[in-house]
C-alpha positions, 0 to 999 in steps of 0.5 A: 615700461619695457617693450619687446625688442627682439622678434622671432618671425616664421617664414612660410604662411607668416611672410610667404604665401606658401601655397602659391610658392608651392603651386608655382614650384611644383608646376615647373618641377613636374614639367621639367621632369616630363610630368603633366601638372594638373590643377589642384596637384599642389593641394594634394602635394601640400597635404602629403608634405605637411603630414611629413613635416609634422612627423619630422617635428615630432622626431618620428622621421628624419629630414632624409626620410621626408625628402625621400618619401614625399614625392613617392607618396605624391606620385602614387596619389596622382597615379604616376610611377614613382621611379622619378620621385628623387629627380622630381624632389631635386627639381622641386627644391631648386624651383622652390628656392626661387619662389618668394610670393609674399602675403599682401602687406608682408614687406610693410609689416617687416619694415614697421616691425624692424623699427621696433627692434631686431627681427630674426627669421626662425624657419624650418626648411632646407638652407638652400631653399630658404636662403634663395627665397630671402635673397630674392624677396628683398626682405633681408634689409629688415632682418638682423639674422636668419635661423634655419632648422637645417643649419641648427641641426634641430627643427621647431618645436625642439628646444634645441632649435631655440637654444641654437637661436638664443645663443646666436643673438647678441644680448638675447633677453627672453623677457623682451622676445616675441615669437610670431608665427602661423603654426600651432605645432611648430611656432606656438609649441616652440614658444610654449616649450621655451617660455616665450611670449608669442603671437599666433598669426591667424588671418583665417580665424581658425578655432584655437584648439584646447590646451593651446594658449598663445600670448596673443592671437592676430588676424592681421599684420596690424594686430601683430604690430599692436601686440609687438608694441605692447608695454611689458 
C-alpha cells in the first residue's frame, strides 16, 4: 500500500504557540518605543492582526496595507496616539523574529513525522520573521524545506502558493502529500483548492463549520501522526 511521504506543515499555532510569541514580542516592542504594555494587550492586537490577515488571504488588502494598518488600529484601540505606529510595527517584527515558543510536543512530533517522509513548512508571513524563528527553534534539522508566502509572492489559500511549493519539491506527488495545519481559512482552504488530503490540527476541539471537510481532524500530535501513517 502507498503511504503519505510528503508533509506540508503550517507554523503558527501548529508548531509555534503564536499567542505566547505575540505577547512576548509586543511587550518588548512597546517598551522599546516608549509605550507601557498592559496585560491583555496582546489579545487585542491578535484580534486586529487576525482580521487583517483574513483580508489579505481574501486578496482585499496588500501585505503593505496589513503592516501599515494593524498598529494604527491597535494603538487607537488602546487609547494611544498612532503617530508611532510604523516604528512600533518595525520593533514588533524584529522582536517576533526572535520568538519561537513552541507548542508542547512540537519537536517530538516533527522528529516522528520526519521519520515518515519529507517535511516542508508552508507558512504565511514575512521571510525575515519566519526564518529567524526557525533558525532559533532547532526545528530545521527535521525539515526538507521552508516555503514562506512573502517569497512565494502569494498567500495561503491562493492556488499560486500551492503551485510555487509543488514546483520546488523534488519528485512531488500530490497523491502522497498531506497538509497539516490549524487554520480553516488558509490551510484547509488551500488543501481544498489544491485537491490535497489534509489534517485539521484542532487541539481546542472547535466545532467544524458547515461546508468544510478536511480529510482528518486531530486533537493532538499523536492523532496527526496516526493520520500521517495511514495506508492510502
